[in-house]
N, C-alpha and C positions, 0 to 999 in steps of 0.2 A: 825700270821705275818700280823702289819695292815702296811699303804702305808708310814708312818714315819721309819719305820725300815729298807723295802727295803730298799728305800733313802738311810739312811746311809749305809745299805749292798753296795753300786752300787759305795759310793766316799770313801769306804773302800777298796773298791776293785782296784782303778785308784789309790791308797795310797800305796796295797798291790804293786806292779807291780813296782811304779815308784823307791819303798826305797829299789828292789830285784835289787841284785847289786855281785860281778861287772857285766852289762850287754854291751855287746858288740853293738859300734856305738850308742851308748840307752842314757839316760838323767836317770842317779841314785845318789844317796848321793855323787858318788864318783869320778862324771867324766861327764863333759854334750854329750861326745857317735858327733858324726856326729854335733852337734847342735849349734851353733853360736848365736846363738834367742834364747835360752831358759836353763835353769837351774832348779834343783832340789826344789829349795820355788819354783818360778813362775809355776812349776806342780804341787803342792800343793796348790797353792795359785787356782789356774786353777779348781782344783778339789772341794774342799768346795765350790768354787762359784758353784756351779754344783750341787749341794747336793740337793738342793727346787725346784731344775724343774727334776731331778728326783724323787721325793715326790708326785712333779704333775703328771707325768706319771702314777707311781703308782696306785695314786688317780683317775688317769683315766680309770686304766685300772680295778680298783675296781665300781667306778659307770656311765663312757659309758653304758649305757643302747641299743645301738645301735648292726652291727655288728662289729665283728672280726675287716675286713677290716674297718670300720666306726674307729674304735680307732686308729689303726694303721698311718688311717690321723688328730686322736687328736693327740696323739704321736711326729705327724712332725711337728706339729705349734707348741709343744711347745719346740721340738725340734732349732727349729730356732729363740725363744724366748732365747735358752740356748746357742744359737752360734752367740748372740749379745752381752748377757749377761761374755761368754767365753772371744772375745776381749776385750770388755772393762774394764775387769777383766785382764789381759796379754800385751793393748798396742797393740791389732792387730795382734800376733802371735799365731796359731793355735795349738795350745797344747792336746785338747781330740776332733775334730769335730768326729773323726770317730764312739768314744767312745759316745758319746752324743746320735747318731743313733745307736750304739749296746748292749748299757745296757738301755739305752729309751727300746726298743723292750721288755727285757729281764723285766725290770721294771713292767710293760703293761700285758706282758706273766705271771710272775709270780704270778701279783695278779691277772687274772683274773683265775686264774686258781682258787685260793685264795676263790672267790666272786662265782665258782662254785660246791664251797668241793670238789675238786682234790687237795690230793696229787702231793706237788714237787715234782715229780721223769721226769727225762728224756724222757720217755713217753708223760706225759700229759704236759710239758712245750711247745716240740718236735712239738706238733701236733698245743697246741695254735698257739706256732709261725706261723705253714704255715696259720694257717688258715687267720691268721692279713696278711701274706704279701706275702706270695709266685708271687696270682695271681698279683699283683700288681706293686712288685717287675721286672716279666718277662714282661710284657705291656713294662714296661718303657726301660729295655735292650734292646726289638724288635723294640723299634721305637726312641734310640739315633740315630740323624747325625750329631750333631755340639757337638762340644770340651764345654764343660761350666763349668768338673771342673779338674783335677790329672785324676780319677778315669776315666771318660765320653773321655777325650784324651788316657789313656789304652788302652779304647774298642775298639775304633777307629782306635787308630794303632796296635796296639796286637789282641785285639780278649781276651780281659781279661774280665771280669766282675768286676771284686774286692771288697769291699764290701756287694753290692746288689747281684752281686751274690751269696758266701757264706749265706746272709738271705737269700732268693729267693732257694737256697737248701739245707735249714734245718742246716746250721753251720756247718756242716761236721768237721770242721778242729776242731770245739774244740767236739767233739762227739765222737770223731777218737784219738784225739791227747791231745788234753790239757787235759777235762775233769778222762780221764780214769790214766794220768801219773804222775796227782795233786796227786788222788787219791789214786792208788799205791804210791807211796814215802809215803806220810804220811800214809799207812797201815807200809811200813817198818820202820817205827817210825822214817825218814829220818829228817835230818835240813830245820825248812820251807824254809831256805830260797834257798837253796840246792834243795828243790824241783822245786820251784818255778826254778831256773835257769835250770834245766833239760826241766820242761816243753820248758822252751821260744827255749833251742836248737833245741826239740824234733818239735816245729813247722816251726821253722827257716831251719827245713831240709826238709819241708814236705807241705808248703803250700806256692802258690802263692803272693808273698807276691806283694803287690801292691803299694806300698811306697817307695820300692828298686824297679821296673820300673819306675816310677814316676823319682826320679832321676839317672839311668843309665836307664836302658834295661834291658831284660828276658837274655840275654850273663853272666849282671854283677849276679843276682839273681840265673841264674845257680851254677856261682862261690859261693857266699855264703850256697847255699843250700850244692854242696859238702864240707864244711867249717865246717858246722857247722854235718854234716853226721859223717866226719873224728872226730870232735871236740866227738860223743856219741860212734864211733868203739872202743877212748882209753880207754873208761868207763864211760863219760861221766860225771857231775856234781857231784855225789858219792866218784870223787877218790880222793886221795891230796893233786895233783898236777891240780885238777878242776880251782880254781880261777885261778892260774898263770896263767895256758893257757890263759882265759877267760879276762884276764890282758891284755896278748899280744892280742886276737884278736881284745879286745874293741881298744887297739892302733892302729893296722892296718885298722879297722873302721869306725875309725873316719880320719885318714889319706889318703881312699883314701873315706873321706864321705859316704860310707854308711852306714844309719839306715835303720836297719826295725822293722819302726814300726805298719808295718801293723800286725808284731809277737807278739809286744809288746802289742798293743789294744787285740791280744786274748789271751794273757796271762793275762789280764784284766776281763776279761770276763770270761775266764776258772775261774776263780777266783771266780768272783761272784755268776756261777754258782755252785761252787766247799762249796760252801757257805749254798748255796738253799739245796744242794744235797745231798755231806758226809756230816763227819763228821765231827770235829774241830780237828782242826792243833796240 
C-alpha cells in the first residue's frame, strides 16, 4: 500500500460516513440534520478537496526521517494547509476540521508502520500513534489557559479534552467501540449501511461528544447518550423498525439543533481503520 492508496482510503472513509443514512442530527443524503450551513453535496466536495492532503500526510509517514513526534509536527503543518483548502472549497464552512486532524494522524501512522515493515494491526497502529502524539498533546492540554477554539472552550469550562484528549489516550473510542462494532456487523453479514448506523449509535451512547457539548452542554450530551442507549436496547440498527426510529430521532435532533458530529467523526475514522485492518464489507 502506498501514499496514494492511503489517501484514497481516507477520502473514501469520509464519503462512507456521509452516505450512512438516516443519521440523527447529521448531514446525509436524506437530510441536513441540525446543520443549516451544509448539505451532502458540500460535504462530498470537501472530502474530495482533502484527498491530496491525506496523500501528503501518508507520504510524510513514508519519508520523514526524524522521530515520530517530528512526524506529527509535519502532519500538523500539512493539516493547516488542508484546513485552508477546505474553507476555500466550502465558502468558509467547517465540514471536516476534526477529521483532518484524526485521519491525518492515522494516514501517517499507517505509512510509518509500512515503512518499518510492521503489519497494520491494532497493536502496531496504536503504538505508532502514541509515539507520535501522546507527549505533545498531553503537554498542550496541560497548558491551555485561553479559549482559542470550541475544544479549548469546552476544556476550560467543563474539563473535557475533546479530540486532543482522545488522541493522547490512543483513541479508546475507536478501539473500544467503533472498530469492534464494524467488525462484528460484517462478521454477521449485516447490511453495510446498518452496520455503520449501529456503530454510530454505539458511539453516541458512549462517547463524550465535543460537538454536542460545544453547541449545548453536558446535560444535553447525557440526554443524547440515553436516547442512543435506548435505541440499542430495543435491538439497534438491525431491527425492522430501526430506520423509522432513526428518522424520528433525526427529526427530534434537528428540532433541538443537536448534532453528534464528534461521533460521526469517530465513525469515519473507524471506517478508515477497518479498511486497513479488517476484511472487506
